C-alpha positions in Angstrom: 35.6 -13.9 47.8 32.4 -11.8 48.0 31.3 -9.8 44.9 28.1 -7.8 44.4 27.2 -6.5 40.9 24.5 -3.9 40.7 22.4 -5.6 43.5 18.9 -4.2 44.1 16.3 -5.6 46.4 12.8 -4.6 47.6 10.2 -5.4 50.2 6.7 -5.8 48.9 4.2 -4.7 51.5 1.0 -6.8 52.0 -1.8 -5.6 49.8 -4.6 -3.7 51.6 -8.1 -4.5 50.3 -8.8 -2.5 47.2 -5.5 -0.5 47.2 -2.4 -1.0 45.1 0.8 -1.5 47.0 4.0 0.3 46.7 7.4 -1.4 46.5 9.8 -0.4 49.2 13.3 -0.6 47.6 15.9 -1.2 50.2 19.0 -1.8 48.1 19.9 0.2 44.9 22.4 -1.0 42.4 25.1 -1.9 45.0 28.5 -3.2 43.6 31.6 -4.0 45.6 34.2 -6.8 45.9 35.7 -8.1 49.2 38.9 -10.1 48.7 39.9 -13.1 50.7 41.2 -12.1 54.1 40.0 -8.6 54.0 38.1 -6.9 57.0 35.5 -4.5 55.7 33.2 -2.2 57.8 29.7 -1.6 56.7 28.7 1.8 58.0 25.3 3.6 57.7 22.6 5.3 59.9 19.6 3.3 61.0 17.6 2.4 57.9 20.5 2.7 55.5 20.2 -0.9 54.4 22.8 -2.8 56.4 20.5 -5.5 57.7 18.9 -5.8 54.2 22.3 -6.3 52.7 23.1 -9.1 55.2 19.8 -10.7 54.4 20.5 -10.6 50.7 23.9 -12.1 51.2 22.3 -14.9 53.2 19.9 -15.6 50.4 16.9 -14.6 52.5 16.0 -11.4 50.8 15.4 -12.1 47.1 17.1 -9.7 44.6 15.1 -7.7 42.1 18.3 -7.0 40.1 22.0 -7.8 39.9 24.0 -10.8 41.2 25.9 -11.8 44.3 28.9 -14.1 44.0 30.4 -16.1 46.9 33.8 -17.5 46.2 33.1 -17.1 42.4 29.8 -18.9 42.4 26.5 -16.9 41.8 24.1 -17.1 44.7 20.9 -18.8 43.6 18.4 -21.3 44.8 20.6 -24.1 43.4 23.8 -22.8 45.1 22.6 -21.4 48.4 23.0 -24.5 50.4 26.8 -24.7 49.4 27.3 -21.0 49.8 25.9 -21.0 53.3 28.5 -23.7 54.3 31.1 -21.0 53.6 29.3 -18.2 55.5 28.8 -17.4 59.2 26.6 -14.9 60.6 27.0 -13.4 64.1 23.8 -11.5 65.1 23.6 -8.3 67.0 21.6 -10.0 69.8 23.3 -13.3 70.8 20.0 -14.5 72.3 18.9 -15.1 68.7 21.6 -17.7 68.4 21.7 -19.3 71.8 18.7 -21.5 72.7 19.9 -24.7 74.4 20.2 -25.2 78.1 24.0 -25.5 78.0 26.6 -23.5 76.0 28.4 -26.7 74.9 25.2 -28.0 73.3 24.5 -24.7 71.5 28.0 -24.8 69.9 27.5 -28.6 69.1 24.1 -28.2 67.5 25.0 -26.9 64.1 27.7 -29.6 63.5 25.2 -32.5 64.4 22.5 -30.9 62.2 24.7 -31.1 59.1 25.9 -34.7 59.9 29.3 -34.2 61.2 30.5 -37.4 63.0 29.9 -37.1 66.7 33.6 -37.7 67.7 34.8 -35.1 65.3 32.0 -32.7 66.3 33.0 -32.8 70.0 36.7 -32.2 69.1 35.7 -29.1 67.1 33.5 -27.8 69.8 36.2 -28.0 72.4 38.7 -26.4 70.1 36.3 -23.5 69.2 35.6 -22.7 72.8 39.3 -22.9 73.7 40.4 -20.6 70.9 38.0 -17.9 72.2 39.0 -18.5 75.8 35.5 -19.6 76.6 36.1 -23.3 77.6 35.1 -22.5 81.1 31.6 -21.5 79.9 30.9 -24.9 78.3 28.6 -26.2 81.0 27.0 -22.9 81.8 23.5 -21.9 80.8 23.7 -19.2 78.0 20.8 -17.4 79.8 23.0 -16.8 82.9 25.9 -15.2 81.1 27.0 -11.6 80.7 26.6 -9.8 77.4 30.2 -10.2 76.5 30.2 -13.9 77.4 27.1 -14.5 75.3 28.8 -12.9 72.3 31.8 -15.2 72.7 29.6 -18.2 72.8 27.6 -17.1 69.8 30.8 -16.6 67.9 32.0 -20.1 68.9 28.8 -21.5 67.5 29.6 -19.9 64.2 33.4 -20.6 64.1 32.9 -24.3 64.9 31.3 -24.6 61.4 34.6 -23.5 59.9 33.2 -20.7 57.7 35.5 -18.9 55.3 33.5 -15.6 55.6 31.9 -14.2 58.7 29.3 -11.3 58.7 29.1 -9.5 62.1 26.1 -7.3 62.9 27.1 -4.7 65.5 29.5 -6.9 67.4 30.2 -4.4 70.1 26.7 -3.0 70.6 25.5 -2.9 74.3 28.8 -4.1 75.7 30.7 -2.4 78.5 34.1 -1.0 77.6 36.0 -4.0 78.9 33.9 -6.4 76.9 34.1 -4.2 73.8 37.9 -4.4 73.9 37.8 -8.2 74.4 35.4 -8.6 71.5 37.6 -6.4 69.3 40.7 -8.4 70.1 39.0 -11.7 69.3 37.5 -10.5 66.0 40.8 -8.9 64.9 42.7 -12.0 65.5 40.3 -14.2 63.3 42.2 -15.2 60.1 38.9 -14.9 58.0 37.2 -12.7 55.5 35.0 -10.3 57.6 32.2 -7.9 56.8 31.3 -6.0 60.0 28.2 -3.8 60.3 28.9 -1.2 63.0 28.1 2.3 64.2 31.3 2.3 66.1 33.7 4.4 63.9 36.7 3.9 66.2 36.2 0.1 66.1 36.0 0.2 62.3 39.1 2.4 62.0 41.1 0.0 64.2 39.9 -3.4 62.8 39.0 -2.8 59.2 41.0 -2.4 56.0 38.1 -0.7 54.2 34.8 0.9 54.9 31.6 0.7 52.8 29.1 3.5 53.5 25.4 3.0 52.8 22.8 5.7 52.6 19.2 5.1 51.8 20.0 1.7 50.3 22.8 3.0 48.1 26.6 2.6 48.3 27.9 6.2 48.6 31.6 5.6 49.6 34.2 2.8 49.6 37.7 3.4 50.9 40.2 3.7 53.7 38.3 4.2 57.0 40.6 6.9 58.3 40.3 8.9 55.1 36.5 8.6 54.9 35.8 9.3 58.6 38.1 12.3 58.7 36.0 14.1 56.0 33.5 15.9 58.3 31.6 17.3 55.3 30.9 13.9 53.7 30.1 12.4 57.1 27.3 14.9 57.6 26.1 14.3 54.0 26.0 10.7 54.6 23.9 11.1 57.8 26.7 9.9 60.1 
């Protein structure tokens, strides 16, 4: 479903007058394969490369080496539009996704933007909100919702597009314990392929089949979360 083969990527800082610039490599020869239906945690300290990996998967951060395959098709300028139809991103800060005056319109926006017929679009919006138990929020302003409610609405705006793969960036960050439990239950119930960047090891252990651990832009471990997280020596070595 998602396959990376020796993926590398770098940021090139803007040149200062009269000085050569240094390339800041953020991903180093990363290879892994996520099968259809798998839930995989992406673990790493701040600066380990989790966000850069998501940007590469979205086709935003250009690769300096290797290849990314989405459902068997290599990601490229020619294929990126089709690939993005299969991928959904749920950002760490839902305010980055919610911008309309009404939740319903936020969830509807993406469908109308890609040309879905209006009648079908409205049906899909109502269904997406209902599946997440967020139908009662449809006419609310997203700017007057709690953190947990915003996360649900941002997720509805992604799910309404019917992606096959969803990438979550810290889905339980800054939530109170009750909202964390609710978010965990919703994510766990989704019958989709999931890659979840998180610092919450208990969350990863409960929801994910595998864990990928990044350090300094390199993949340093790939395996069962319980086994990886119970190794205190390696956890320390990985900076976790």
